[in-house]
N, C-alpha and C positions, 0 to 999 in steps of 0.2 A: 264529655258525654256516653251516656249507659244506653247498647242497645239492647233489644229485644233479640235474642238467641230465635231461628228460624222455626227449630221445630220446637214444644213444648205444652205439654194437654195435662187439663188437669181434669179427673175425673172423678165423680159422684155419685151416691156412695160406695164409699170403698165394698159396702156389703148389704145384699141385697135380701130378702125375704120373701118366697112366695110361694101366694099356696094355688095350689091346682085349679083350674081353670080362671087365675085374674092374669093382669097383666100393670106391672107395675117399669118406672123409667129410668134410666142413665144420664145420668146430663153430661155430658162429653165439651169441653171449653179448651179453646184457642186462645194461651195464654204468651204465641211467639208473637213473631210481623210475619212469616211465612203461611201461605196457606198449606195445609198439608191434606193429603189423601187418607184420610182413615178406614179403611179398612176391619168389619168386626167378627169376630168368627165365634165359634163355641170349641171350649171342650170338657173332658173327663175332669176332675179334681180329687184328689187326696192328702192326706195329711199323716208325714212319718212317722215312727214310734218314737223319735223324740218333739217331733208341730213342728219338724218344716215340709210349706205348703209344697206340692208337686204338681205339676201336671200331666195331666193322663192323653194318650192318642187319640182316646177311641170317643167317636162324640155323643155329648150327649142325649138321651129321647126324650129327657125330660122338657127345656122349653126351646125354643126358638125365638131370632131375634131380627129389626129391621128396621132400616133400611141396615143393608152391608156392607155399604160403602158412600160413602160424602165427604162431602171439603168443607172444613170449618174456614173460614174467611179469621182474620186473627180479631182476636178480642171480641168475636161470636160464642156463640155458647146452642148446641143441637141437644136431639134428645133421640134417643137407643127405646126403643120398647122391648122391654121382655116379658115373654108368655111363656107361660105353665101350662104343659098337658092336662086337658081335664081332665083325663084314667092315671093320673100318677098313684098307684099303689100309698094306704096307709106310709106315717112316719115322713123323713128329711131326706131328700136325694140328693145328694149336691151338685153339682156346673162350674162352668167357668166362663165369664166374658173375658174375651182376650180383643183390647182394641188397639191394632197397630195403627200405626202414623208414618206418611214420610214425605220429608220434601228436600229440595237442595239448597243448600247451602254456601253461599260464593263456591261453589267446582267443588263441596263435601256434602254426600249426602246424609242425611240424620234419621234416626229411625226409632221410631217411638215404640215399647208396647207395655200395657198396661192390663192387668186382669184383678173386672171386680167378683169376689164368690157370692153364685148364687144356691140361697139353699130353697128347695121349692119340697115345697109344704102339703103330702096330698092328702086326703079328708081318711077321718077313721080311728080308731085306737089305736091311743100311742102305748110305747109297753119303756117303759125306763128298766134296764137292765145293764146295771155296772157292775162288773163281775170282779172282786180282787185276787191282786196276784203276789209275786215275789215280791218285796220287799229289800232291799242291797244297798251296802254305803261304798259313797263311788267321790271320792273328791271331795271332802268336807261337804257332801249330802247324800237326801237318800235322795234312793230312783223306787217311786211304788208302780207296779206295772198295774194297769186299767185295761179290762176287757172291754167293751162296749157290744152289747149283743142284743141290744133291743133297736128301734128303730128311728128313735131319733135323734139329734148330735147332743151330745152332752156338754154343756163348760163346765169344768174342774177351777175349781178357786176355792178362797177360804170358806165360799161357804160352807162350799159342799165335804172339803176335806176336812177335816180335823186328823193331827195326830199328835201327839203328848209320850215323848221321851219319860221311861225311868230308869233314876238310875242311884238305889242306894234313895236318900228321902228328898234327893235331888226331884229336879220335874223342869221339863222342857217344852214349851209346846212350841209346834213348827207351823208355817205357815209355805201354801208349796206356789209355787211359778201358777198363774193363769193359764190354760188350753185349753183348747178345745177338741175333741173324742168323737168323729163320726160316726154312725149309724154300722156294724157288723165291721169293726179297727180293736188294734191294740194301741195303747200308747203309755209312755213312760211321764209320771207328776213327779216333776222332781223340786225337795224340801231341804231347803241349805239349812244347817248347825253350827255353830261357832266352834274351835277349836276347844274352847275348856270342856267341851264334850265329848270323854274319849271310855275307852272299855267296853266292860259288858252293863249292856241298857233293856230294858225291855220299851218296848215301840207300842202304842192300844191307836188302830187309826179304824176313823168310826166315817162313813163315807153316807153322803146323802140321798137315797135313790130315789127318786120321786114322791117323799117326803115319807119313805125311809130307811132304817139306820138299818146299813149292814157294819156289823166291828168285827178286824180281827185284828189277834195278841202277835208278835214277832220276837222272837230273841238274839239279839244281834252282837258284834265283837266289834268296836266301832274305832278305828289305827287313830 
């Protein structure tokens, strides 16, 4: 016989974009057998230099959630309302909704915590300002430093970043590992290359910044 665990919560969607003044819903489903006491809190959200998400202790001023506490019977789904404040400044503001559940299971307390990233989109002029920084080799990858000086989150992937390596007559095109850059933050874009590429090369980097192409050339020595 397969017995459902006492606490098993599913939260959807994992990421939410809410315009200033609007309300969107987060659905929480109890897929376990117990009835967890669910607590909903908010926190700040940041992304590290290499793309690792991080909880910031400060409480974000851009969102409110309700209800803050609820109990969800087994197999049921409840809704959390996320409201973005009307007065948010133009651009994107990152926050985190934390859904925490606790239930006692045969003498052992089971605790879960799931985070939903919320981007509050303030009304007003959007500014795309990606700046190209250094490009350095690191363990068969190239690390491109990007700085987002704009006011919107930038999704960095193969449609936005194009890197071509030239070694003599040989040309190699690299695809970046997709990541997101929050406004007023820096991050490393990783590009993998094969073991057959080595020695002196010239890298031509092109980045699409809100429809405007920014280019920069780098001279590198690959081990």
